[in-house]
C-alpha positions in Angstrom: 82.8 -34.7 72.4 82.4 -31.0 71.4 85.1 -30.0 68.9 83.9 -26.4 68.6 87.0 -24.2 69.1 86.9 -22.0 72.1 86.5 -18.3 71.6 89.7 -16.6 72.7 89.4 -14.2 75.5 90.0 -10.7 74.2 91.3 -8.5 76.9 89.8 -5.0 77.0 93.1 -3.8 78.4 94.7 -2.5 75.1 91.5 -0.5 74.4 91.5 1.0 77.9 95.2 1.8 77.6 94.6 3.6 74.3 91.8 5.6 75.7 93.8 6.5 78.8 96.7 7.6 76.6 94.4 9.8 74.5 92.9 11.4 77.7 96.4 12.1 79.0 97.5 13.7 75.7 94.3 15.8 75.7 95.0 17.1 79.2 98.6 17.8 78.4 97.5 19.7 75.2 95.1 21.8 77.1 97.8 22.6 79.7 100.2 23.7 76.9 97.4 25.8 75.3 96.8 27.6 78.6 100.5 28.3 79.1 101.0 29.5 75.6 97.9 31.8 75.8 99.2 33.3 79.1 102.6 33.9 77.6 101.3 35.6 74.4 98.7 37.7 76.0 100.9 39.0 78.8 104.0 39.6 76.7 102.5 40.6 73.3 104.2 44.0 73.3 107.5 42.4 74.2 107.1 39.9 71.4 106.4 42.7 68.9 109.5 44.5 70.1 111.6 41.4 69.9 110.4 40.8 66.3 111.0 44.4 65.2 114.5 44.4 66.8 115.6 41.0 65.6 116.1 42.0 61.9 116.2 38.9 59.6 115.8 36.6 62.6 112.4 38.3 63.2 111.1 36.2 60.4 112.0 32.9 62.1 110.7 34.2 65.4 107.4 35.2 63.8 106.9 31.7 62.3 107.6 30.1 65.6 105.1 32.4 67.3 102.4 31.4 64.7 103.0 27.8 65.5 102.7 28.6 69.2 99.4 30.5 68.6 98.1 27.4 66.8 97.8 25.5 70.1 95.8 28.3 71.7 92.5 30.0 71.1 94.2 33.3 70.4 93.6 34.5 66.8 96.7 35.3 64.8 95.2 38.1 62.7 96.5 41.0 65.0 100.1 39.5 64.6 99.7 39.4 60.9 98.6 43.0 60.8 101.7 43.9 62.8 104.0 41.8 60.6 102.4 43.3 57.5 103.3 46.8 58.7 106.8 45.7 59.7 107.9 43.5 56.7 105.6 44.6 53.9 102.7 42.6 52.5 104.4 40.0 50.4 106.9 38.8 53.0 104.3 39.0 55.7 102.0 36.8 53.6 104.8 34.2 53.3 105.6 34.4 57.0 101.9 34.2 58.2 101.0 31.5 55.6 104.0 29.4 56.5 103.5 29.8 60.3 99.8 29.1 60.2 100.3 26.1 58.0 102.9 24.8 60.4 100.4 25.4 63.2 97.7 23.4 61.3 100.0 20.5 61.1 100.6 20.6 64.9 96.8 20.5 65.3 96.6 17.6 62.8 99.2 15.7 64.9 97.3 16.3 68.1 94.1 15.0 66.3 95.9 11.7 65.5 96.4 11.1 69.2 93.2 12.4 70.9 90.5 11.3 68.5 88.9 8.8 70.8 88.6 11.3 73.7 86.9 14.1 71.9 83.4 15.1 70.6 84.5 16.7 67.3 82.0 14.6 65.4 79.2 16.4 67.1 80.7 19.8 66.5 81.3 18.9 62.9 77.6 18.2 62.4 76.8 21.7 63.5 78.9 23.4 60.8 76.9 25.6 58.5 76.3 25.5 54.7 75.9 21.7 54.7 79.6 21.2 55.5 78.7 18.9 58.5 77.2 16.3 56.1 80.3 16.0 54.0 83.0 13.5 54.6 86.1 14.7 56.4 88.3 13.5 53.6 86.5 15.7 51.0 88.6 18.6 49.7 85.5 20.8 49.7 85.0 20.1 53.5 88.7 20.7 54.2 88.8 24.0 52.4 85.3 25.2 53.2 85.2 24.5 56.9 88.6 26.1 57.5 87.2 29.4 56.1 84.5 29.5 58.9 85.6 32.1 61.5 86.2 31.0 65.0 86.6 27.3 65.7 86.3 26.1 62.1 90.0 25.8 61.4 90.6 23.9 64.7 87.8 21.4 64.0 89.2 20.8 60.5 92.7 20.2 61.6 91.8 17.9 64.5 89.3 15.9 62.5 91.8 15.6 59.6 94.2 14.0 62.1 91.5 11.8 63.6 90.5 10.5 60.2 94.1 10.3 58.9 93.5 12.5 55.9 96.4 12.0 53.4 99.1 14.5 54.2 99.4 15.8 50.6 95.7 16.5 50.4 95.7 18.1 53.8 98.7 20.3 52.8 97.1 21.9 49.7 93.6 22.2 51.2 95.1 23.9 54.3 97.5 26.2 52.3 94.8 27.7 50.0 92.6 29.2 52.7 95.5 30.0 55.1 97.6 31.9 52.5 94.5 33.7 51.2 93.6 34.9 54.7 97.2 35.7 55.5 97.4 37.9 52.3 94.3 39.9 53.2 95.6 40.7 56.7 99.2 41.2 55.6 98.2 43.8 52.9 95.9 45.4 55.5 98.7 45.7 58.0 101.0 47.1 55.3 98.5 49.8 54.6 98.2 50.6 58.3 101.9 50.9 58.4 102.0 53.3 55.5 99.3 55.5 57.0 101.1 55.5 60.4 104.3 56.7 58.8 102.5 59.4 56.9 101.0 60.8 60.1 
């Protein structure tokens, strides 16, 4: 008599459900990105007018708009230039840095849900300066790849979510390049504002 225990039948259903859920979240995220992009591009002048007329509330509105831009492919630099001219370089750096950091955490959250339905690993391998060969958890990768113009920040945020990078490490490696870039554009915007007033 064979006493070998039977191998339990493992149903592939949970794995299928997880993949389906990831795909649905990815589709929903793309839909939100498209809506946000349409809203911002069509009403950018209205948004600027709203910020400039809102007084102190313009700060909160600006931060929310940065978070909205984070789920689109629209760069936030033009908004930072405008806010730099409106609020001055130091406050604009704080606003843009906070808003873009919040945006990065939204992308991180999306990454925790859509990892199985994406090809971010392939895109990571194509990053320049040898960054593609580094581990995602490496602070050097998290800071360095985020400084690559274009899709670099998006890849970092999503992959950090996929690999569940510790939140504290993700926070400081995100804040350093974001606040540095925000300061550059905020001070540039402030200078533009001064020149405009002089003329």
